[in-house]
DOLO-198494 format. One record per residue (C-alpha): x, y, z negated; chain. Coordinates in steps of 0.1 Angstrom, whole numbers, padded with zeros to 4 digits. Example, Ala and Ser with C-alpha at 12.3 -4.5 7.8 and 13.67 -1.06 7.14 Angstrom:
  east north    up firo
  0123 -0045 -0078    A
  0137 -0011 -0071    A
END
This chain:
  east north    up firo
  0000  0001  0002    A
  0014  0037  0009    A
  0006  0046 -0031    A
  0026  0016 -0046    A
  0055  0021 -0018    A
  0058  0060 -0030    A
  0054  0048 -0066    A
  0081  0023 -0062    A
  0101  0043 -0043    A
  0105  0071 -0069    A
  0108  0043 -0098    A
  0141  0030 -0082    A
  0157  0061 -0071    A
  0136  0096 -0084    A
  0125  0123 -0069    A
  0148  0124 -0039    A
  0133  0091 -0027    A
  0098  0109 -0028    A
  0112  0143 -0011    A
  0128  0119  0016    A
  0096  0102  0017    A
  0074  0133  0025    A
  0103  0146  0048    A
  0105  0114  0071    A
  0062  0113  0075    A
  0066  0154  0081    A
  0091  0143  0108    A
  0071  0117  0120    A
  0037  0143  0123    A
  0055  0168  0140    A
  0064  0142  0168    A
  0027  0131  0179    A
  0011  0148  0208    A
 -0024  0139  0190    A
 -0012  0162  0162    A
 -0001  0191  0179    A
 -0037  0190  0197    A
 -0054  0184  0165    A
 -0038  0212  0151    A
 -0042  0237  0177    A
 -0079  0230  0177    A
 -0082  0239  0135    A
 -0061  0265  0140    A
 -0080  0278  0168    A
 -0108  0276  0149    A
 -0100  0286  0117    A
 -0088  0323  0136    A
 -0128  0322  0149    A
 -0137  0315  0112    A
 -0115  0342  0096    A
 -0121  0369  0125    A
 -0158  0363  0123    A
 -0180  0390  0139    A
 -0145  0412  0148    A
 -0137  0384  0173    A
 -0176  0388  0184    A
 -0182  0411  0213    A
 -0221  0416  0201    A
 -0238  0410  0169    A
 -0249  0371  0168    A
 -0285  0379  0153    A
 -0295  0410  0177    A
 -0324  0404  0196    A
 -0326  0420  0232    A
 -0358  0406  0248    A
 -0346  0419  0286    A
 -0313  0397  0284    A
 -0333  0364  0278    A
 -0317  0331  0290    A
 -0290  0353  0311    A
 -0263  0325  0328    A
 -0226  0328  0316    A
 -0212  0361  0331    A
 -0185  0387  0323    A
 -0208  0404  0302    A
 -0220  0372  0285    A
 -0192  0345  0289    A
 -0213  0322  0272    A
 -0249  0333  0287    A
 -0277  0341  0263    A
 -0307  0326  0241    A
 -0342  0329  0246    A
 -0341  0357  0225    A
 -0311  0374  0245    A
 -0285  0373  0219    A
 -0251  0366  0233    A
 -0242  0329  0229    A
 -0204  0334  0224    A
 -0212  0355  0197    A
 -0234  0329  0180    A
 -0208  0303  0186    A
 -0182  0323  0171    A
 -0202  0329  0141    A
 -0209  0291  0138    A
 -0179  0283  0136    A
 -0170  0304  0097    A
 -0201  0282  0089    A
 -0190  0251  0100    A
 -0158  0250  0082    A
 -0175  0265  0056    A
 -0200  0234  0052    A
 -0168  0207  0061    A
 -0146  0226  0029    A
 -0182  0224  0002    A
 -0192  0190  0011    A
 -0155  0172  0008    A
 -0151  0197 -0020    A
 -0184  0181 -0039    A
 -0176  0147 -0025    A
 -0142  0144 -0038    A
 -0145  0159 -0073    A
 -0174  0134 -0079    A
 -0161  0105 -0060    A
 -0122  0107 -0073    A
 -0133  0116 -0105    A
 -0153  0082 -0110    A
 -0130  0064 -0090    A
 -0104  0072 -0117    A
 -0122  0063 -0144    A
 -0139  0030 -0129    A
 -0101  0019 -0119    A
 -0085  0026 -0149    A
 -0107  0023 -0182    A
 -0126 -0007 -0162    A
 -0149 -0028 -0184    A
 -0185 -0021 -0185    A
 -0177  0016 -0171    A
 -0163  0005 -0140    A
 -0193 -0021 -0140    A
 -0217  0005 -0145    A
 -0196  0033 -0119    A
 -0192  0006 -0088    A
 -0229 -0013 -0092    A
 -0243  0027 -0087    A
 -0218  0030 -0060    A
 -0232 -0002 -0042    A
 -0266  0016 -0046    A
 -0253  0043 -0023    A
 -0231  0024 -0003    A
 -0262  0001  0006    A
 -0278  0030  0026    A
 -0265  0040  0061    A
 -0248  0074  0052    A
 -0268  0095  0075    A
 -0300  0079  0068    A
 -0295  0086  0029    A
 -0283  0122  0036    A
 -0320  0128  0056    A
 -0337  0109  0023    A
 -0318  0138  0001    A
 -0324  0168  0025    A
 -0363  0160  0031    A
 -0365  0158 -0007    A
 -0351  0187 -0018    A
 -0362  0211  0015    A
 -0348  0225  0044    A
 -0320  0244  0041    A
 -0281  0246  0048    A
 -0271  0246  0008    A
 -0295  0218  0005    A
 -0285  0198  0035    A
 -0245  0199  0026    A
 -0254  0186 -0011    A
 -0274  0158  0006    A
 -0243  0152  0030    A
 -0217  0151  0001    A
 -0242  0131 -0022    A
 -0240  0106  0006    A
 -0205  0108  0012    A
 -0189  0105 -0027    A
 -0193  0067 -0028    A
 -0165  0061 -0004    A
 -0139  0081 -0024    A
 -0150  0059 -0056    A
 -0145  0030 -0037    A
 -0109  0044 -0021    A
 -0097  0052 -0055    A
 -0105  0027 -0075    A
 -0090  0003 -0054    A
 -0061  0020 -0053    A
 -0058  0021 -0091    A
 -0064 -0016 -0098    A
 -0031 -0016 -0078    A
 -0011  0007 -0097    A
 -0021  0005 -0134    A
 -0001 -0031 -0133    A
  0032 -0011 -0118    A
  0061 -0008 -0137    A
  0061  0026 -0144    A
  0029  0026 -0156    A
  0037  0002 -0180    A
  0063  0017 -0192    A
  0046  0052 -0194    A
  0022  0038 -0217    A
  0047  0019 -0236    A
  0058  0053 -0245    A
  0025  0064 -0261    A
  0015  0087 -0234    A
 -0026  0093 -0231    A
 -0047  0083 -0207    A
 -0059  0118 -0193    A
 -0018  0124 -0189    A
 -0014  0089 -0171    A
 -0043  0097 -0152    A
 -0039  0135 -0143    A
  0002  0131 -0143    A
  0011  0097 -0127    A
 -0016  0083 -0112    A
 -0036  0106 -0093    A
 -0007  0121 -0077    A
  0004  0084 -0064    A
 -0032  0081 -0048    A
 -0034  0122 -0034    A
 -0021  0112 -0005    A
 -0044  0088  0007    A
 -0069  0109 -0008    A
 -0058  0142  0018    A
 -0057  0118  0049    A
 -0095  0103  0042    A
 -0106  0140  0037    A
 -0089  0151  0068    A
 -0106  0121  0089    A
 -0142  0131  0069    A
 -0141  0171  0078    A
 -0151  0166  0111    A
 -0176  0141  0101    A
 -0191  0164  0077    A
 -0195  0190  0100    A
 -0212  0166  0124    A
 -0235  0153  0099    A
 -0247  0182  0088    A
 -0253  0196  0123    A
 -0274  0168  0124    A
 -0296  0175  0101    A
 -0294  0210  0110    A
 -0309  0198  0147    A
 -0344  0177  0129    A
 -0350  0208  0108    A
 -0332  0196  0076    A
 -0305  0222  0073    A
 -0298  0259  0085    A
 -0329  0272  0096    A
 -0335  0300  0124    A
 -0317  0329  0127    A
 -0286  0314  0109    A
 -0262  0307  0138    A
 -0254  0269  0130    A
 -0244  0249  0157    A
 -0265  0222  0150    A
 -0296  0243  0146    A
 -0284  0261  0180    A
 -0288  0231  0199    A
 -0324  0224  0185    A
 -0335  0258  0196    A
 -0324  0250  0230    A
 -0338  0218  0235    A
 -0365  0232  0253    A
 -0343  0251  0279    A
 -0319  0222  0289    A
 -0327  0218  0325    A
 -0335  0257  0337    A
 -0306  0271  0309    A
 -0282  0245  0307    A
 -0255  0268  0293    A
 -0280  0273  0257    A
 -0274  0239  0242    A
 -0240  0230  0265    A
 -0217  0259  0243    A
 -0227  0251  0211    A
 -0227  0214  0217    A
 -0189  0217  0231    A
 -0179  0234  0199    A
 -0196  0203  0176    A
 -0173  0179  0199    A
 -0141  0202  0194    A
 -0142  0205  0161    A
 -0152  0167  0154    A
 -0122  0159  0179    A
 -0097  0183  0161    A
 -0098  0167  0129    A
 -0102  0134  0139    A
 -0069  0138  0158    A
 -0052  0159  0130    A
 -0066  0130  0107    A
 -0054  0098  0124    A
 -0021  0111  0124    A
 -0014  0125  0094    A
 -0024  0085  0083    A
 -0001  0076  0108    A
  0027  0097  0099    A
  0021  0090  0060    A
  0019  0053  0061    A
  0052  0034  0063    A
  0036  0002  0080    A
  0020  0020  0107    A
  0052  0044  0111    A
  0076  0020  0113    A
  0053  0002  0140    A
  0054  0029  0163    A
END
């Protein structure tokens, strides 16, 4: 395992071994074309999100009935929607919303999932049993189906959609972290720390969590794009962002009636979702390949 490899290297050779592992992984990462493509797309989305309305040529909420459903042109590179709003401006505004969605969804899912995984994996006993049986209940439903059910219960809205996606995501982090800790807690460096009288919270936070941190980051980098896609899906069926919020999934839902006569209306928000998911997936896969010694040695 990645975490046990790091732990053993640190135990034998001290901090320098951990540093060399990171350095080797980063060097492998920068040599991967997929990493460069993914990083370029993600950086571009971040720039759009930070620039926000400063990068948009028009107010994304400004209605102009006389400019209704204009095709792409010099004045409106992405065309306009059924209310005359500039699609380029709305897609740019949607980048900030989508990235915020990914950050909040993963923040909630990781906080709950990693915390419960640490408790279940290290304490064991009845706590492990309760946490893992609860996790199994959540995992028995497909993630998107569970998110739809939770969002429908909470009611339509972007924040409710983010909470719904996060609540359907945390069990995967719990199972991942628990599996890592079941192996790590039997390692010699952990047994040595226990024999020195270190408290359980200190062992968890200062010794075990750093050893599973890389695995968590890799999983999060892959899940980021899927969180954006899942939230956009909820918005598409009316359970997420509501008009006039310029969220990509909601924009595609509003464009369903105009797919034949105004192809640009659903096309550009759909391309934005595609690029966001592709960028984070490429970057996440590259990070996984670079930081897993077995995959890196096989390349």
